[in-house]
C-alpha positions, -999 to 999 in steps of 0.1 A, spaced: 1 1 0 29 23 8 42 18 -28 8 28 -44 7 62 -27 43 69 -39 31 62 -76 -1 84 -71 21 115 -59 44 108 -90 15 109 -115 2 141 -100 35 158 -102 40 145 -137 6 158 -148 12 192 -129 46 195 -149 28 185 -182 1 211 -176 27 239 -167 47 229 -200 15 232 -220 7 265 -204 42 282 -209 38 269 -246 2 285 -250 14 319 -233 44 321 -256 28 309 -288 -5 331 -285 11 367 -287 33 356 -315 2 342 -334 -16 377 -328 15 395 -342 14 373 -373 -24 379 -378 -17 417 -375 14 415 -400 -8 394 -424 -37 423 -423 -13 451 -425 3 435 -459 -31 429 -473 -42 464 -465 -10 478 -481 -12 457 -511 -49 466 -516 -41 504 -511 -12 503 -538 -34 483 -562 -59 509 -558 -34 539 -562 -22 520 -595 -56 521 -608 -62 557 -600 -28 564 -616 -39 547 -649 -71 571 -649 -50 601 -640 -25 597 -667 -51 597 -694 -66 630 -680 -48 664 -693 -53 678 -659 -37 670 -625 -67 653 -603 -76 669 -571 -68 652 -538 -94 630 -527 -104 606 -498 -119 571 -502 -136 555 -474 -146 519 -487 -114 504 -500 -99 490 -467 -108 495 -433 -94 530 -428 -98 559 -450 -74 562 -482 -63 598 -491 -48 601 -526 -28 633 -533 -13 644 -565 16 665 -575 27 672 -611 68 674 -611 83 681 -647 68 655 -669 59 631 -640 29 627 -623 33 617 -586 6 599 -568 6 594 -531 -16 572 -510 -19 576 -471 -38 558 -445 -34 545 -409 -26 508 -411 -40 481 -385 -11 492 -360 -24 528 -360 8 540 -379 6 565 -405 17 549 -439 23 566 -472 32 551 -507 39 571 -539 39 559 -576 49 580 -605 37 581 -641 44 599 -673 15 617 -687 6 616 -721 
């Protein structure tokens, strides 16, 4: 009977150590998973914003005048602001928005007007 009590204590300690190891792994991996999801969304929004700017740039290149600055609310989760500037023979289009980390992001594309 004395031997069974020793084994029961061993199983309890083994179970507690297993649970502790599992908890440590979960506490370590969950924040990493959250950061990965944020980065995935940030990259998706950046890609969508640049693609939208590229389409607007194609339309602006065909126009004789420089378009006015405009804000678009329905492209990504935060509003996009596209600003235009004419420099020499190049048209500069810049898109600005607040990404999922609430950091202001700006990307510019250049095109030659006809």
